[in-house]
N, C-alpha and C positions, 0 to 999 in steps of 0.2 A: 437490500441492506448492504452497507459498505463495511467490509471487514479489514482490520489492520493486523498484519502478521510481522513479527520481529524475530530477531536472532536467527535469520536465515543464513545459509552458507553463501559465500560470494559467487558461487558457480550456478546458483539457481536461476532459472529463466521464467519468463511469463508463462510459457507452455507447461513448465513443471507445476506452477501454482494452479493453473487451469486444470491440469490432470488431478491434482490432489483434492481440490474442492469440487471438481466435477463428479466425484464419487458420491457427493451428497445432493446434487441437483444441478440445474442449469446455471452456468457461470456467465454473467453478462460481460464481465471484463476481469482481467487479471494482469497486474502490472507490478514488476519489480522496480523499485526506485533506483535510478542510476545517478552517479556523481556526474555533474556537468563537465568537469574538467578531465577526469580520468576515464570516464565512460565505463566505470566498474560499479558493480552493485554496492549499495549502501547498507545492505543487510536487512532491509525491510521492504514490504510491499503491501498492496491492497487488492482485495478481491471483491467484486460486486456480484451479489446473487439476487435474483428477482423474487424468490420465495423466502420470506422472512423466517418462517418456521424451519425450513431446511438449513438456512444460514445459521440459525441459533443452534441447531443440532451439530453442524460442522464446528462451530465455535466450542461447544461443549466437549466434543470428542477430540478436537485437535489441540486445544490449549494445553500446554505443558507436555505435549506428545513429542516423541523423538522423530525427527525427519532429517534424513541425510546426515546422521551423526550428531545432530544438535537438538536440544530441547527448545522447541519454538513456542512463542507466546502469540496467542490468537484472541482478539477481542473485537467488539463492535467499534468501528472507527468513530471518533469524535468529529463533529462538524468542524470544518476549517475555520479558524477565527478570521473575522473581518480585519482587513488592514486599515490603518488610520488614513483618512483622506481618500481612500479608494484609488490612489494614483500609484500604480505598480512601478513606474519608472523613476519616480523621485525627481529631484532637480538635477538634470544632467548638463546644465549650462546651455550655451547657445544663444541665450537672450542677453541683451545689453543691460548692464546695471549702471545706474546713475548715482 
C-alpha cells in the first residue's frame, strides 16, 4: 500500500519517514518529495508498505498525530492520474515546421 503524508517539516528526511512507519511494519520505500530547483523538501512524501493491514494501522494511528512539532496528515495515496497523450516531454521543438 502506498501512503501519502503531508504537512511535514522541511527538515524531515527519507530515513525519518522510514523510522516512523517502520514501527508499524516493513517499509518498502520512504521518500520525501524535494523541489527540483531548490532541492528542499516540499513538505510531503510517500511511504510504501508491503502489508496492507499494517499500513492501514499506521494510517489510523498517525493521521492527525503530532510529529516534529506539526500535525501531519496521513492517508492512502491516490493512484497517479494518467497524463494526456502519454508524452512526458511535450513538444520541445527541434523539428521543422512548414
